[in-house]
Structures are given as C-alpha cells and as structure tokens.
Residue frames relative to the residue before (quaternion, step in Angstrom):
aa qw qx qy qz dx dy dz
M 1.0000 0.0000 0.0000 0.0000 0.00 0.00 0.00
S 0.3763 -0.7394 0.5035 0.2410 3.60 -0.80 0.95
P 0.5234 -0.6377 0.4512 0.3403 3.61 -0.99 0.70
R 0.5258 -0.6178 0.4739 0.3425 3.54 -1.14 0.58
T 0.4281 -0.6968 0.5115 0.2637 3.57 -1.07 0.78
S 0.3195 -0.7512 0.5487 0.1804 3.52 -0.78 1.07
P 0.6450 -0.5205 0.3628 0.4259 3.64 -1.12 0.41
A 0.6410 0.5482 -0.3347 0.4203 3.58 1.02 -0.72
A 0.6735 0.5021 -0.2831 0.4627 3.56 1.23 -0.53
A 0.4372 0.7048 -0.4544 0.3250 3.58 1.30 -0.07
A 0.5798 -0.5762 0.4341 0.3787 3.57 -1.14 0.55
P 0.5681 -0.6373 0.3764 0.3597 3.62 -0.90 0.82
E 0.6195 0.5652 -0.3574 0.4111 3.61 1.06 -0.66
D 0.5679 0.6051 -0.3908 0.3982 3.61 1.15 -0.46
A 0.6302 0.5343 -0.3365 0.4519 3.61 1.21 -0.41
Y 0.2375 -0.8094 0.5014 0.1924 3.60 1.23 -0.37
T 0.6391 0.4379 -0.4165 0.4758 3.54 0.60 1.17
A 0.3701 -0.7336 0.5356 0.1950 3.53 -1.05 0.89
A 0.3925 0.7801 -0.4421 0.2048 3.57 1.30 -0.24
P 0.6704 0.5108 -0.3274 0.4273 3.70 0.86 -0.76
F 0.6867 0.4877 -0.2749 0.4637 3.59 1.23 -0.46
V 0.5960 0.5927 -0.3626 0.4026 3.59 1.20 -0.32
P 0.3508 -0.7560 0.5053 0.2237 3.62 -0.62 1.03
G 0.5813 -0.6288 0.4098 0.3143 3.54 -1.20 0.50
G 0.8155 0.0079 0.0281 0.5780 3.60 1.12 -0.35
G 0.5190 0.6868 -0.4395 0.2563 3.56 -1.27 -0.28
G 0.4905 -0.6973 0.4155 0.3171 3.57 1.31 0.04
L 0.7963 -0.3409 0.2321 0.4424 3.54 -1.35 -0.19
P 0.6296 0.5351 -0.3645 0.4296 3.65 0.91 -0.67
A 0.6641 0.4993 -0.2931 0.4730 3.56 1.01 -0.86
L 0.6334 0.5238 -0.3226 0.4694 3.58 1.04 -0.80
R 0.6537 0.5314 -0.3074 0.4425 3.54 0.95 -0.92
R 0.6576 0.5042 -0.3000 0.4725 3.57 0.95 -0.93
A 0.6902 0.4773 -0.2931 0.4581 3.58 0.85 -0.90
A 0.6429 0.5452 -0.3292 0.4256 3.58 0.99 -0.78
A 0.5620 0.6223 -0.3689 0.4010 3.53 1.18 -0.62
G 0.7621 0.3362 -0.1966 0.5173 3.59 1.13 -0.55
C 0.3439 0.7730 -0.4794 0.2332 3.59 1.25 0.34
R 0.0065 -0.7694 0.6385 -0.0193 3.53 -1.03 0.94
G 0.2406 0.8368 -0.4568 0.1823 3.50 1.13 0.82
C 0.7727 0.0667 -0.0907 0.6247 3.57 1.31 -0.08
P 0.6730 -0.5473 0.3088 0.3901 3.63 -1.11 0.37
L 0.4963 0.6910 -0.4316 0.2999 3.63 1.13 -0.31
H 0.5849 0.6068 -0.3733 0.3876 3.59 1.12 -0.53
R 0.5663 0.6510 -0.3686 0.3459 3.57 1.15 -0.59
D 0.7918 0.3149 -0.1539 0.5002 3.58 0.91 -0.95
A 0.5840 0.5916 -0.3816 0.4042 3.61 1.15 -0.47
T 0.5707 -0.5938 0.4475 0.3484 3.54 -1.19 0.52
Q 0.7773 -0.1662 0.1709 0.5823 3.55 0.96 -0.93
T 0.5924 -0.5173 0.4665 0.4048 3.52 -1.36 0.19
V 0.1382 -0.7533 0.6341 0.1068 3.59 -1.05 0.75
F 0.1162 -0.8216 0.5576 0.0222 3.52 -0.24 1.34
G 0.6879 -0.4790 0.3434 0.4236 3.56 -1.28 0.20
A 0.2147 -0.7601 0.6018 0.1178 3.52 -1.33 0.41
G 0.5446 0.5941 -0.4555 0.3780 3.53 -1.02 0.83
T 0.5791 -0.6036 0.4248 0.3463 3.58 -1.26 0.06
A 0.6047 -0.5999 0.3985 0.3401 3.53 -1.21 0.51
D 0.6906 0.4498 -0.2778 0.4935 3.59 1.26 -0.27
A 0.3191 0.7577 -0.5083 0.2564 3.59 1.19 0.37
R 0.4363 -0.7069 0.5011 0.2426 3.58 -0.95 0.93
V 0.7814 0.2652 -0.1112 0.5538 3.60 1.11 -0.70
M 0.1199 -0.7531 0.6406 0.0907 3.53 -1.04 0.77
L 0.1851 -0.7688 0.6068 0.0808 3.54 -0.84 1.05
V 0.0888 -0.8113 0.5778 0.0022 3.59 -0.64 1.13
G 0.0925 -0.7972 0.5960 0.0241 3.54 -0.73 1.14
E 0.7488 -0.4183 0.2920 0.4231 3.55 -1.29 -0.27
Q 0.7239 -0.2892 0.3007 0.5495 3.54 0.37 -1.36
P 0.6346 -0.5054 0.3907 0.4350 3.60 -1.18 0.19
G 0.3145 -0.7051 0.5944 0.2250 3.55 -1.23 0.51
D 0.7992 -0.3227 0.2151 0.4592 3.54 -1.33 -0.16
Q 0.7031 0.4564 -0.2756 0.4706 3.58 0.84 -0.97
E 0.6365 0.5311 -0.3267 0.4539 3.55 1.02 -0.79
D 0.6388 0.5323 -0.3159 0.4568 3.56 1.04 -0.78
R 0.6856 0.4771 -0.2786 0.4740 3.55 1.02 -0.76
Q 0.7602 0.3914 -0.2032 0.4771 3.57 0.97 -0.82
G 0.4095 -0.7444 0.4422 0.2875 3.59 1.23 -0.39
K 0.6590 0.4547 -0.3093 0.5131 3.59 1.24 0.37
P 0.4605 -0.6946 0.4714 0.2886 3.61 -1.04 0.72
F 0.8639 0.1464 -0.1106 0.4691 3.54 -1.28 0.64
V 0.4151 0.6912 -0.4985 0.3184 3.61 0.75 1.00
G 0.5765 0.5874 -0.3727 0.4285 3.58 1.30 -0.01
P 0.7870 -0.3076 0.2121 0.4910 3.60 -1.21 -0.30
A 0.6487 0.5037 -0.3357 0.4613 3.64 0.94 -0.73
G 0.6408 0.5223 -0.3301 0.4556 3.60 1.05 -0.72
R 0.6572 0.5006 -0.3258 0.4598 3.57 0.95 -0.76
L 0.6378 0.5025 -0.3320 0.4802 3.56 1.05 -0.73
L 0.6298 0.5293 -0.3365 0.4582 3.61 1.00 -0.72
D 0.6414 0.5168 -0.3369 0.4561 3.60 0.90 -0.83
R 0.6498 0.5193 -0.3137 0.4579 3.56 0.99 -0.83
A 0.6678 0.5019 -0.2879 0.4683 3.56 0.96 -0.91
L 0.6308 0.5280 -0.3352 0.4592 3.61 1.00 -0.82
A 0.6703 0.5035 -0.3007 0.4548 3.55 0.86 -0.96
E 0.6649 0.5074 -0.3007 0.4583 3.55 0.99 -0.85
A 0.6724 0.4845 -0.2854 0.4813 3.60 1.15 -0.66
G 0.5884 -0.6142 0.3480 0.3943 3.59 1.29 -0.19
L 0.6217 0.5048 -0.3631 0.4762 3.58 1.16 0.49
D 0.3979 -0.7063 0.5356 0.2365 3.57 -0.77 1.03
P 0.4299 -0.7173 0.4723 0.2785 3.66 -0.56 1.05
A 0.6109 0.5713 -0.3476 0.4238 3.61 1.13 -0.54
E 0.6757 0.4958 -0.2779 0.4695 3.58 1.23 -0.41
A 0.6358 0.5151 -0.3261 0.4733 3.55 1.28 0.02
Y 0.3300 -0.6826 0.6022 0.2501 3.58 -1.23 0.50
V 0.1207 -0.8135 0.5681 0.0285 3.60 -0.71 1.09
T 0.1190 0.7840 -0.5996 0.1085 3.56 -0.93 0.90
N 0.3574 -0.7109 0.5589 0.2336 3.54 -1.34 -0.05
A 0.5900 -0.5759 0.4309 0.3669 3.55 -1.20 0.54
V 0.7606 0.1969 -0.1040 0.6098 3.58 1.15 -0.71
K 0.3238 -0.8121 0.4631 0.1455 3.60 -0.75 1.04
H 0.7021 0.3858 -0.2853 0.5261 3.60 1.21 0.07
F 0.5071 -0.6499 0.4884 0.2862 3.55 -1.13 0.72
K 0.1227 -0.7733 0.6199 0.0525 3.55 -0.83 1.08
F 0.1271 0.8158 -0.5465 0.1404 3.55 -0.65 1.06
T 0.2135 -0.7245 0.6296 0.1820 3.51 -1.39 0.10
R 0.2397 -0.7507 0.5899 0.1760 3.58 -1.26 0.26
A 0.4657 -0.6559 0.5095 0.3056 3.54 -1.00 0.80
E 0.7933 -0.0109 0.0271 0.6081 3.58 1.07 -0.78
P 0.6233 -0.5310 0.3813 0.4291 3.64 -1.09 0.46
R 0.8413 0.1580 -0.1711 0.4879 3.55 -1.15 0.89
K 0.5189 0.5986 -0.4465 0.4161 3.60 1.20 0.31
R 0.7441 -0.4053 0.2935 0.4426 3.55 -1.34 0.11
R 0.4088 -0.6996 0.5330 0.2435 3.55 -1.01 0.87
I 0.2238 -0.7947 0.5603 0.0663 3.56 -0.73 1.16
H 0.4988 -0.6722 0.4662 0.2864 3.60 -0.76 1.10
K 0.0463 -0.7656 0.6414 0.0171 3.51 -1.10 0.80
A 0.4732 -0.7063 0.4410 0.2876 3.59 -0.73 1.02
P 0.4761 -0.6677 0.4872 0.3002 3.62 -0.96 0.82
S 0.4803 -0.6567 0.5028 0.2919 3.51 -1.19 0.57
L 0.6672 -0.4857 0.3752 0.4221 3.58 -1.29 0.29
R 0.6272 0.5404 -0.3283 0.4548 3.55 1.07 -0.78
E 0.6668 0.4837 -0.2964 0.4833 3.62 0.97 -0.78
M 0.6298 0.5170 -0.3385 0.4706 3.58 1.02 -0.70
T 0.6591 0.5085 -0.2991 0.4664 3.54 0.98 -0.89
A 0.6219 0.5497 -0.3358 0.4453 3.58 1.02 -0.79
C 0.7259 0.4358 -0.2334 0.4783 3.55 0.99 -0.86
G 0.4135 0.7673 -0.4219 0.2496 3.59 1.27 -0.22
P 0.6535 0.5233 -0.3497 0.4205 3.62 0.90 -0.77
W 0.5928 0.5324 -0.3903 0.4613 3.66 1.10 -0.42
L 0.6642 0.4953 -0.3084 0.4674 3.60 0.87 -0.93
A 0.6361 0.5304 -0.3248 0.4567 3.58 0.99 -0.82
A 0.6584 0.5006 -0.3036 0.4730 3.57 1.01 -0.84
E 0.6377 0.5131 -0.3342 0.4674 3.61 0.96 -0.74
L 0.6554 0.5000 -0.3155 0.4700 3.60 0.92 -0.79
A 0.6408 0.5331 -0.3236 0.4478 3.58 0.98 -0.76
V 0.6931 0.4545 -0.2717 0.4891 3.60 1.02 -0.82
V 0.7388 0.4218 -0.2464 0.4644 3.62 0.71 -1.02
E 0.0627 -0.8252 0.5527 0.0982 3.63 0.98 -0.80
P 0.0445 0.8481 -0.5271 0.0308 3.62 0.71 1.03
E 0.5213 -0.6100 0.4893 0.3416 3.54 -1.25 0.48
L 0.8102 0.0643 0.0185 0.5823 3.55 1.14 -0.64
I 0.2186 -0.7478 0.6140 0.1268 3.55 -1.07 0.77
V 0.1652 -0.7420 0.6388 0.1187 3.62 -0.88 0.91
V 0.2227 -0.7955 0.5574 0.0832 3.54 -0.58 1.23
L 0.1610 -0.8272 0.5365 0.0451 3.58 -0.45 1.23
G 0.8688 0.0058 -0.0481 0.4928 3.54 -0.16 1.29
A 0.7321 -0.4912 0.2984 0.3656 3.46 -1.41 0.36
T 0.6495 0.5208 -0.3332 0.4425 3.63 0.94 -0.86
A 0.6593 0.4890 -0.3218 0.4718 3.57 0.86 -0.91
G 0.6505 0.5297 -0.3169 0.4426 3.57 0.98 -0.82
K 0.6477 0.4987 -0.3191 0.4795 3.58 0.99 -0.78
A 0.6434 0.5339 -0.3235 0.4430 3.60 0.98 -0.82
L 0.7574 0.3843 -0.2053 0.4863 3.58 0.97 -0.86
L 0.8224 0.2874 -0.0922 0.4822 3.57 0.93 -0.92
G 0.6472 -0.5397 0.3220 0.4316 3.58 1.23 0.02
S 0.6828 -0.5525 0.3217 0.3537 3.54 -1.24 0.59
S 0.6355 0.5388 -0.3434 0.4336 3.64 1.15 -0.39
F 0.4272 0.7312 -0.4516 0.2809 3.60 1.24 -0.12
R 0.0088 -0.7697 0.6384 -0.0043 3.58 -1.02 0.88
V 0.4068 -0.7564 0.4505 0.2438 3.56 -0.35 1.21
G 0.6428 0.5585 -0.3295 0.4078 3.62 0.96 -0.76
E 0.6529 0.5464 -0.3023 0.4286 3.56 1.18 -0.58
V 0.8175 0.2536 -0.0703 0.5123 3.55 1.07 -0.79
R 0.4074 0.7338 -0.4825 0.2504 3.65 1.17 -0.05
G 0.8170 0.2579 -0.1997 0.4754 3.52 -1.10 0.76
T 0.6254 0.4902 -0.3467 0.4985 3.60 1.24 0.37
V 0.4140 -0.6819 0.5391 0.2702 3.57 -1.21 0.47
L 0.1147 -0.7970 0.5924 0.0283 3.55 -0.64 1.17
E 0.1864 -0.7489 0.6236 0.1250 3.57 -1.21 0.56
R 0.1472 0.7929 -0.5686 0.1623 3.54 -0.50 1.20
E 0.4191 -0.6342 0.5664 0.3182 3.53 -1.32 0.27
I 0.0360 -0.7981 0.5991 -0.0533 3.56 -0.71 1.19
H 0.8316 -0.0972 0.0110 0.5467 3.55 -0.62 1.20
G 0.7511 -0.4423 0.2093 0.4432 3.54 0.90 1.01
R 0.6805 0.4481 -0.2862 0.5042 3.60 1.28 0.13
P 0.4158 -0.6638 0.5359 0.3151 3.63 -0.95 0.67
E 0.0210 -0.8162 0.5755 -0.0467 3.56 -0.79 1.07
R 0.2580 -0.6960 0.6361 0.2107 3.52 -1.29 0.40
L 0.0611 -0.8191 0.5697 -0.0291 3.56 -0.86 0.99
V 0.1214 -0.7480 0.6456 0.0948 3.56 -1.17 0.63
P 0.1877 -0.8011 0.5564 0.1160 3.64 -0.39 1.12
T 0.0538 0.7628 -0.6439 0.0256 3.51 -1.25 0.62
V 0.6466 -0.5052 0.3686 0.4369 3.60 -1.22 -0.04
H 0.5430 -0.5642 0.4926 0.3798 3.53 -1.30 0.30
P 0.5372 -0.6493 0.4133 0.3450 3.61 -0.90 0.78
S 0.5685 0.5953 -0.3946 0.4083 3.58 1.14 -0.44
S 0.6145 0.5556 -0.3418 0.4438 3.58 1.15 -0.59
V 0.5825 0.5620 -0.3576 0.4657 3.54 1.21 -0.51
L 0.6581 0.5123 -0.3009 0.4625 3.54 0.98 -0.87
R 0.7091 0.4509 -0.2598 0.4758 3.60 1.11 -0.57
A 0.5300 0.6808 -0.3916 0.3198 3.58 1.27 -0.43
D 0.5321 -0.6011 0.4904 0.3393 3.57 -1.19 0.64
D 0.7363 0.2571 -0.1522 0.6072 3.59 1.00 -0.87
R 0.1351 -0.8441 0.5128 0.0795 3.59 0.34 1.20
E 0.6571 0.5082 -0.3365 0.4434 3.60 0.94 -0.79
G 0.6498 0.5100 -0.3139 0.4681 3.60 1.00 -0.76
A 0.6428 0.5125 -0.3137 0.4751 3.58 1.04 -0.79
Y 0.6472 0.5195 -0.3149 0.4604 3.53 1.03 -0.84
R 0.6447 0.5214 -0.3234 0.4560 3.58 0.93 -0.84
G 0.6279 0.5350 -0.3217 0.4648 3.56 1.10 -0.74
L 0.6365 0.5061 -0.3216 0.4850 3.59 0.98 -0.79
V 0.6538 0.5018 -0.3283 0.4614 3.61 0.84 -0.84
S 0.6329 0.5357 -0.3231 0.4562 3.58 0.95 -0.90
D 0.6616 0.4946 -0.3099 0.4709 3.63 0.88 -0.86
L 0.6610 0.5045 -0.2982 0.4687 3.58 1.00 -0.82
E 0.5951 0.5519 -0.3532 0.4653 3.58 1.11 -0.59
V 0.5943 0.5393 -0.3542 0.4801 3.60 1.10 -0.67
A 0.6596 0.5135 -0.3090 0.4536 3.59 0.95 -0.88
V 0.6424 0.5186 -0.3142 0.4688 3.58 1.01 -0.85
S 0.6541 0.5073 -0.3149 0.4644 3.59 0.99 -0.85
A 0.6477 0.5345 -0.3264 0.4339 3.57 1.02 -0.75
L 0.6456 0.5211 -0.3101 0.4642 3.60 1.24 -0.46
S 0.6647 0.5397 -0.3125 0.4114 3.60 1.12 -0.52
C-alpha cells in the first residue's frame, strides 16, 4: 500500500506562489539566478526557461509586459521578438533610449498551446492565478530598481499591477499614482506592442503607442 501524500510533499507549483524562491537580498543578479529555478506555478513545466527582466538597477523607467513570447522563451531575454523590436522603435521615437529602461513581464514563463504536436506554439494569456503566483518576482524587481515611472504594457500587466478591474482603454496615456506592492508608484498604461502588430490599422495603432510613450517621457522631465 502506498503511503498517503502529506501537504508538505505536494509539488511547489501546487501552491501557486513564487515567494519561497525569491531571495532576501543580493540585487538583480541574485534575483535572476534564483528565478531560473522557480517552480512557483505549473507554467515552468512546459516553458524552455525562465525569462527574467533585463536592464540596470538604476533605470528610471520600468516597462512591464505580459509574459515571454516564443522568441523570448527560446533566447531567455524579454522583448527580443517582433513586438520587442517595435517597442524599441516606439521608445526611441518618443524620446527614450531603450537601453536606459528596465524591461520585464508580469509572468516569467511562456504560456502556450499547440494546435498539433511539433507545430508552432501559440501564445495563451496567463490566468489571474498565474499572475498572482509570479507577483513576488515583480515586487522584488520594483524594490531593487525603484523606478521613477512604470510603463504598463497591455491589459495583463495592468491587471497584475492594478487589479482585475483594470481596462487599458480607460486609462491609457495618463499618469496614474497608486501604491504597488507597498510602494507609491507613478504609472503610464498603454497597449502591448503585440497588439499593434495585430491591428488592422497598424500605423494608427503605432502612432497611439508612441503618443502614450511621449506622455511617459514628459512625466520623467
């Protein structure tokens, strides 16, 4: 007869929290090393690797997106796919050097589905439970970087930071002041750059993104 499984023996991902994996100090390098072994939710099982934030601890702006995409999952870096390239172009046009921003995602593992085995991996939006599980990593990044401004890229990032009632269309291009993970923060929400790539009027959507980012640049001056 097999022994009964005690709650303590349950897989760590069943608890849906990254908190036990977050180190108490050491800055961004320590966070990045620890995140590589995170099993705080089931998403780590299918993803290639953890995709942690990138940038310096003295960045004035933190850009927060949804989750890694296919290319990010393969390369282990955030915003290196088509949406990331579009974001870099929009940032530069708005007057912000992309190299001076810290970029990260609300969820650090790629969530996807496949129509058929070995076919292209199709992005699937993370659940609120998965976003909440990953929250301790974002809180730790905010505590280390202490950005002057957070640019919220899309609905999922907005829900992770501002709650499930967040609607990007209602507040995009405005400067919000909220308490996030115990810290007073200023935030400028906008659309995720991947939505620009999907838009019927791509040029119009791109101009809207640049306009929102110009609000963020103005808020820094």
